[in-house]
N, C-alpha and C positions, 0 to 999 in steps of 0.2 A: 574633312569627318573619318574620326577614329575609332576603333572598337577595342578592347582587349581579347586575347584568345582565353576561350573558358573551358572546364572539364565538361562532357557531357559523355557519361558515362565513364568508357575508357579510351575517349577519344577526345582530341583538341578540336573547338568549337567556337564560329562567332556568330552573332547575332548580324543582320542586314538591316541598317535603318531605314525607316518606310520611304525616305525619297530617296534611296537606290532603288526598290521595289519599283516604286511608279516608275523610276527611268527606266528600267529594265520590262516595264509592263509585265510584270510576274508576281504573283503572290504563293500563299501556301499550296502546297501541292504540285507547283510546277517544276521542275528539272532546272536545270543549269547549269553551265559546262565553263569550267576554267581551262585555259590555255598558257602556260608556262612560257614565258618570251623571252626571247634569247639576251636585252636588256635587264633582265631581271625582274621585270614585273611581272604580276597576273591579268590575264582581261577573262572578265565572267559576263556571258554573256545569256540570253534566257535558250533553251534548248525550245528545237519547233516542236510542235505537237507532231511530226509527222516524221519517221526514219529517213533522212537523208545520208545515212551515214558513205550509202556507196559512192556518195558524189565527191570524189579526191579533186586535186587538182588539176591532175592528167584528163579526168573526165572532164571537169569544167572547161579545159583546155579546150579538149576535142569538140566540146559545145561552141566554143567561139570561135572557133576555127569551121565549121560547118554552117553557123549561121552567117561569117563575113562570105564564104564562099556562096551560098543561094541566096543571100540580101536580095536582089533583086529578084529573083525568084518567089521568095516569100512577098513581098512589098506590092506584086501584080495578085498573088489570089487575093490579098486583104483590100484590093481596089475592084473585085471583081462584082 
C-alpha cells in the first residue's frame, strides 16, 4: 500500500487505508504512536486507551525479575 504526502493546513499529512485501520483495530478519534526505528523504518501502533507511559523498559524488566523470583509462590496462590 502506498499513499502520497499531502497538505493538511500548514502540516504534511497522509491518509490511512481502511485495511491499515482494521489491522490496527483503530478508527477516527483513536490515538496512534509512531516509533522511529534505527533501520530507518517507522512503526505505528494504536495507543492504549489508558496511560502506561510510566512503564518503560526498566520498569518492565523489574516486573519480569519479580515474577521470575516469586513464580512458585504466585502459582501456589492460584492453586488455593
